[in-house]
C-alpha positions in Angstrom: -21.0 -3.2 27.8 -18.1 -0.9 28.6 -16.6 1.2 25.8 -14.7 4.0 27.5 -11.6 3.2 29.4 -9.2 5.8 30.8 -6.1 3.6 30.4 -5.3 4.7 26.9 -2.3 3.3 25.2 -0.7 4.6 22.1 -3.6 6.9 21.4 -3.7 10.4 20.1 -6.6 12.6 19.2 -7.0 13.0 15.4 -6.6 16.6 14.3 -9.8 16.8 12.3 -10.0 20.4 11.1 -8.0 21.7 8.1 -6.4 24.4 10.3 -5.2 22.0 13.0 -3.7 19.7 10.4 -1.9 22.6 8.7 -0.5 23.6 12.1 0.7 20.0 12.7 2.5 19.9 9.3 4.0 23.4 9.9 5.3 22.3 13.2 6.9 19.3 11.6 8.6 21.4 9.0 9.9 23.9 11.6 11.2 21.1 13.7 13.2 19.6 10.8 14.5 23.0 9.7 15.7 23.8 13.3 17.3 20.4 13.7 19.2 20.8 10.4 20.4 24.3 11.3 21.7 23.2 14.7 23.4 20.1 13.3 25.0 22.0 10.4 26.3 24.7 12.8 27.8 22.1 15.1 29.5 20.3 12.2 30.8 23.6 10.8 32.3 24.6 14.2 34.0 21.2 14.4 35.5 21.7 10.9 33.5 18.7 9.6 32.1 18.5 6.0 28.4 19.6 6.0 26.0 17.6 3.9 22.5 19.2 4.1 20.8 16.3 2.4 22.3 13.8 4.9 21.2 16.1 7.8 17.7 16.4 6.4 17.2 12.6 6.1 19.0 12.0 9.5 17.6 9.5 11.9 16.2 12.2 14.2 14.5 14.0 11.4 12.9 10.9 9.9 11.6 10.0 13.4 10.1 13.5 13.6 8.6 13.1 10.2 7.1 9.6 10.9 5.7 10.6 14.4 3.9 13.7 13.0 2.4 11.7 10.1 1.4 8.9 12.4 -0.4 11.3 14.7 -2.2 13.0 11.7 -3.1 9.9 9.8 -5.3 10.4 6.7 -3.6 11.8 3.5 -0.5 12.7 5.5 0.2 9.2 6.7 -0.9 7.6 3.3 1.7 9.8 1.5 4.3 8.7 4.0 3.5 5.0 3.3 3.8 5.7 -0.5 7.1 7.4 0.1 8.3 4.5 2.1 7.6 2.2 -0.9 9.1 4.6 -3.4 12.2 6.0 -1.7 13.0 3.6 1.1 15.8 2.0 -0.8 17.5 5.3 -1.7 18.1 6.7 1.8 20.1 5.5 4.7 19.1 2.1 6.1 18.3 3.7 9.5 16.1 6.3 7.9 14.4 3.8 5.6 13.6 1.5 8.6 12.0 4.4 10.4 10.0 5.5 7.4 8.8 1.9 6.8 7.1 2.0 10.2 4.3 4.0 8.5 3.3 0.9 6.7 2.3 -0.9 9.8 2.0 1.5 12.7 -0.2 4.3 13.7 -1.7 5.9 16.7 -5.3 5.1 17.5 -8.2 7.4 18.5 -8.7 7.8 22.3 -11.8 5.9 23.3 -13.7 9.2 24.0 -13.1 10.3 20.4 -14.1 6.9 19.1 -17.3 7.0 21.2 -18.3 10.3 19.5 -17.7 8.9 16.0 -19.7 5.8 16.8 -22.6 7.8 18.2 -22.6 9.9 15.1 -22.9 6.8 12.9 -25.0 4.5 15.0 -26.8 6.9 17.4 -26.9 7.1 21.2 -27.2 3.8 23.0 -25.4 1.9 20.3 -23.7 -0.1 23.1 -26.9 -2.1 23.6 -26.2 -3.9 20.3 -23.1 -5.5 21.6 -22.2 -8.1 24.2 -18.7 -6.7 24.2 -16.7 -4.0 22.2 -13.0 -3.6 22.7 -12.3 0.2 22.7 -8.7 -0.5 21.7 -8.1 -1.4 18.0 -6.6 -4.6 16.8 -5.2 -2.6 13.9 -4.6 1.1 13.1 -3.9 2.4 9.6 -3.9 5.7 7.7 -7.7 6.4 7.5 -9.2 4.1 10.1 -8.8 1.6 12.9 -10.3 -1.9 13.4 -12.1 -3.1 16.5 -13.1 -6.6 17.5 -16.6 -7.0 19.0 -19.3 -9.5 19.7 -23.0 -8.7 19.1 -25.8 -9.6 21.4 -26.6 -12.5 18.9 -23.1 -13.9 19.4 -21.6 -12.8 16.0 -17.9 -11.9 16.1 -17.3 -8.8 14.0 -14.5 -6.6 12.8 -15.6 -2.9 12.8 -13.4 -0.5 10.8 -14.0 3.0 12.0 -12.9 6.0 9.9 -11.1 8.8 11.6 -13.1 12.0 11.8 -12.4 14.8 9.3 -10.1 12.5 7.2 -12.3 12.6 4.0 -12.7 16.4 4.1 -9.0 17.0 4.7 -7.6 14.9 1.8 -7.2 17.7 -0.8 -5.8 20.3 1.6 -3.4 17.8 3.2 -2.0 16.9 -0.3 -1.7 20.6 -1.3 0.2 21.4 2.0 2.4 18.3 1.7 3.5 19.2 -1.8 4.8 22.5 -0.6 6.4 21.2 2.6 8.1 18.2 1.1 9.5 20.2 -1.8 10.8 22.9 0.5 12.2 20.5 3.2 14.2 18.3 0.8 13.1 15.1 2.5 12.3 13.6 -0.9 15.1 12.8 -3.3 15.0 15.0 -6.4 14.5 12.2 -8.9 11.1 11.3 -7.3 8.1 12.7 -9.3 6.5 14.0 -6.1 3.4 15.7 -7.6 2.4 12.6 -9.5 3.0 10.4 -6.5 0.9 12.7 -4.3 -1.9 12.8 -6.9 -1.9 9.0 -6.9 -2.2 9.1 -3.1 -5.0 11.7 -3.3 -7.1 9.6 -5.7 -6.6 6.4 -3.8 -7.6 8.1 -0.5 -10.9 9.4 -2.0 -11.6 5.8 -3.0 -10.6 4.3 0.4 -12.7 6.7 2.5 -15.9 5.5 0.9 -16.7 2.5 3.1 -20.0 1.7 1.3 -17.9 1.3 -1.9 -15.5 -1.0 -0.1 -18.4 -3.0 1.3 -19.7 -3.6 -2.2 -16.3 -4.9 -3.2 -16.4 -7.3 -0.2 -19.7 -8.6 -1.7 -18.3 -8.8 -5.2 -15.1 -10.6 -4.3 -17.0 -13.0 -2.1 -19.1 -13.9 -5.1 -16.1 -14.1 -7.6 -14.1 -16.4 -5.3 -17.0 -18.5 -4.2 -15.7 -21.6 -5.8 -12.0 -21.1 -5.0 -11.4 -22.8 -1.7 -7.9 -21.4 -1.1 -9.4 -17.9 -0.4 -11.7 -16.6 2.2 -13.5 -13.2 2.2 -15.2 -11.9 5.4 -19.0 -11.6 5.2 -20.2 -8.0 4.9 -22.5 -6.7 7.6 -24.8 -4.2 5.9 -26.8 -3.4 9.0 -23.9 -1.8 10.9 -22.1 -0.3 7.9 -22.2 3.3 7.0 -20.0 5.6 4.8 -17.7 5.9 7.8 -18.0 2.6 9.5 -17.4 -0.8 7.8 -18.6 -3.9 9.6 -17.6 -7.4 8.6 -17.1 -10.9 9.9 -14.0 -11.2 12.1 -11.3 -13.5 10.7 -8.2 -14.9 12.5 -4.8 -15.6 10.9 -1.2 -14.4 10.6 -0.1 -11.6 8.3 2.0 -12.7 5.3 5.2 -11.2 6.6 4.9 -13.7 9.5 4.5 -16.5 7.0 8.3 -16.7 6.7 8.2 -19.3 9.5 6.1 -21.7 7.5 7.5 -24.6 5.5 8.9 -24.1 2.0 5.9 -26.0 0.6 3.4 -23.8 2.4 5.2 -20.6 1.4 5.3 -21.7 -2.2 1.5 -22.5 -2.2 0.7 -19.1 -0.6 2.6 -17.2 -3.3 1.3 -19.4 -6.1 -2.3 -18.7 -5.0 -1.8 -15.0 -4.7 -0.2 -14.9 -8.2 -3.2 -16.8 -9.6 -5.5 -14.3 -8.0 -3.5 -11.3 -9.3 -3.7 -12.3 -13.0 -7.4 -13.4 -12.6 -8.2 -9.9 -11.2 -6.6 -8.2 -14.2 -7.7 -10.5 -17.0 -10.9 -12.3 -15.7 -12.6 -10.2 -13.0 -11.4 -6.9 -14.5 -11.3 -5.5 -10.9 -8.2 -5.5 -8.8 -7.3 -4.8 -5.2 -4.2 -2.7 -5.7 -2.7 -2.4 -2.2 0.0 -5.2 -1.6 0.4 -4.3 2.1 1.1 -7.6 3.9 -1.5 -6.7 6.5 -4.2 -6.8 3.9 -3.9 -10.6 3.8 -4.1 -13.2 6.5 -3.2 -16.9 6.4 -5.6 -19.0 8.5 -3.4 -22.1 9.2 -6.3 -24.1 10.7 -8.4 -23.8 7.5 -5.4 -23.5 5.2 -7.0 -20.4 3.6 -5.8 -16.9 2.5 -8.1 -14.3 4.0 -8.6 -11.1 1.9 -9.3 -8.3 4.3 -9.1 -4.8 2.7 -10.7 -3.7 -0.5 -10.5 0.1 -0.1 -7.8 0.4 -2.8 -9.8 -1.7 -5.3 -10.2 -0.4 -8.9 -11.8 -1.6 -12.1 -9.6 -2.6 -15.1 -10.9 -1.3 -18.4 -11.0 -3.7 -21.4 -8.5 -1.5 -23.2 -6.1 -1.6 -20.3 -6.6 -5.3 -19.9 -5.7 -6.0 -23.5 -2.6 -3.7 -23.3 -1.4 -5.7 -20.4 -2.1 -8.9 -22.2 -0.1 -7.7 -25.2 2.8 -6.9 -22.9 2.5 -10.3 -21.2 2.6 -12.1 -24.6 5.6 -10.1 -25.7 7.4 -11.0 -22.4 6.5 -14.6 -22.8 8.0 -14.7 -26.3 11.0 -12.7 -24.9 10.7 -10.4 -27.9 12.5 -7.1 -27.0 11.0 -5.1 -29.8 7.4 -6.1 -28.9 8.1 -5.5 -25.2 9.3 -2.0 -26.0 6.3 -1.2 -28.1 3.9 -2.5 -25.4 5.6 -0.4 -22.8 5.2 2.6 -25.0 1.6 1.8 -25.5 1.1 1.6 -21.7 3.0 4.9 -21.4 5.4 3.3 -19.0 8.0 4.3 -21.6 7.8 7.7 -23.2 9.1 8.9 -26.6 10.8 11.8 -24.7 13.2 9.4 -22.9 16.8 9.7 -24.1 18.2 6.4 -25.5 20.3 5.5 -22.5 17.3 6.0 -20.1 15.1 3.8 -22.3 17.7 1.1 -22.3 17.9 1.3 -18.5 14.2 0.8 -18.2 14.2 -2.1 -20.6 17.1 -3.7 -18.8 15.2 -3.4 -15.4 12.0 -4.7 -17.0 13.8 -7.8 -18.3 15.4 -8.3 -14.9 12.1 -8.2 -13.0 10.2 -10.3 -15.6 12.8 -13.1 -15.5 10.4 -15.4 -13.7 8.1 -15.2 -16.7 10.7 -15.3 -19.5 12.5 -18.4 -18.1 9.4 -20.5 -18.2 10.5 -22.8 -15.4 10.5 -23.1 -11.6 12.0 -19.8 -10.3 13.6 -19.0 -7.0 12.3 -15.4 -6.2 15.3 -14.8 -3.9 17.2 -14.2 -7.2 15.4 -11.0 -7.9 17.8 -8.1 -7.4 15.8 -5.2 -8.9 16.4 -2.9 -5.9 20.1 -3.4 -6.0 20.2 -2.8 -9.7 18.2 0.4 -9.3 20.6 1.6 -6.7 23.4 0.9 -9.1 21.8 3.3 -11.6 20.9 6.0 -9.2 23.2 8.6 -10.7 21.6 8.1 -14.1 18.1 8.5 -12.6 19.1 11.7 -10.9 20.7 13.0 -14.1 17.3 12.4 -16.0 15.0 13.4 -13.1 13.2 16.0 -15.2 12.6 13.5 -18.0 11.2 10.6 -15.8 7.5 10.5 -15.6 5.4 8.0 -13.8 2.6 6.3 -15.8 -1.1 6.8 -15.6 -2.3 6.4 -12.0 -4.4 3.3 -12.8 -1.4 1.6 -14.4 0.8 2.8 -11.5 -1.4 1.1 -8.9 -1.5 -2.2 -10.9 2.3 -2.0 -11.2 2.4 -1.5 -7.5 0.4 -4.6 -6.8 2.5 -6.7 -9.2 5.7 -5.4 -7.7 4.4 -5.9 -4.2 3.6 -9.6 -4.8 7.0 -10.2 -6.4 8.7 -8.7 -3.4 6.5 -10.8 -1.1 7.7 -13.9 -3.1 11.2 -12.7 -2.5 10.6 -12.1 1.2 9.1 -15.6 1.6 11.9 -17.2 -0.5 9.2 -18.7 -2.7 10.0 -21.1 -5.5 7.2 -21.4 -8.1 6.6 -21.9 -11.8 4.8 -18.7 -12.7 4.2 -19.7 -16.3 1.8 -22.4 -15.3 -0.5 -19.6 -14.2 0.2 -17.3 -17.2 -0.5 -19.8 -20.0 -4.2 -19.5 -19.8 -4.1 -15.7 -19.8 -1.9 -15.3 -22.9 -4.6 -16.0 -25.5 -7.7 -17.1 -23.6 -10.3 -14.4 -22.9 -13.2 -14.2 -20.5 -12.5 -17.3 -18.5 -13.5 -17.0 -14.9 -12.0 -20.4 -14.0 -8.4 -19.7 -12.9 -7.5 -23.0 -11.5 -4.0 -23.9 -12.7 
């Protein structure tokens, strides 16, 4: 079996020491600062109005930012992905498009570096276990890359290999990024950067424990055993370590490609994912919180949704579950007073908010929960939450010191809910969400979520 190949494509060695990662971030900041100074000087000489914020978030600087984070991977790239989700709608379309690349692109390890990682985890001569092992990944992400291989026994596996040094560099990466992003001005002032980076830090510590993720693979396979619309790859314990995750290989298209399916198929996909979402919160009390389209495949041959990535999975406490249930009940009844009280209880709203800011939050909440409150078939193309946030941007900036993001566990659940709503909008889905929700309003501890 051949593992090493010199014809490397889109590969870049992972900077694995804290010092090398700091140098990489410093180089990025220096490059952005130099670009801004040169552009500002040119515009000043030409007598043009100089906007430093526009120069900072220019196309060339966003490209420099994305390329550096893609090469570094780990906490740096994960933070870039979170920023893409949080601020992508509030910068220029060109800069937003470039930043969004961090959600689905990344360099891979050169095969020689990959070989060293696998020897460290499996020992010398590991190649003898495989009939064939593709040294180039089928997918690359922020903390690892996935390889397709076939064992000597003929089993087709997906092997997720963690980049070296990623786990040990999380805290230092985050600390350095807080300083550099604050000083560079790349992040709009209304973004609660420290809370966002703390969320990224906690999630990364969870995601870098592949044994933990392997256990969630086993758990979800059991929880979904009787639900034929879902498929979970079988966990391969023999080949899995804390840094290598081995599982059954699954085929399919990612959900962003599902836009080409029929209306009926798209509706059914979204309906199934919404059922799973609320079952995770209220029945399973464990939720996979990352809504990235690449974490789900649709196997058209088997007509199944394949659930791939459980690194961002978290448990849901009984207290948090009931607080969400209370909010859902209030939303179902369309009772503004009860909705407001439930949002305060979840600390999504805060008593320190001025009245007009509270009213904006309530208005946005009512807009995004219209599919629940209308209690009928809903066309998710009608959701205009991003456009409405953009229309309120001046007010958010004015209250930037007052706005606080909620507790991290709540934030990640919000992220999953919002991600699925945007997926429904992306796929132009039309479903009656309330058929799913009825059973969760007052029924407790029911693991049967057929609707």
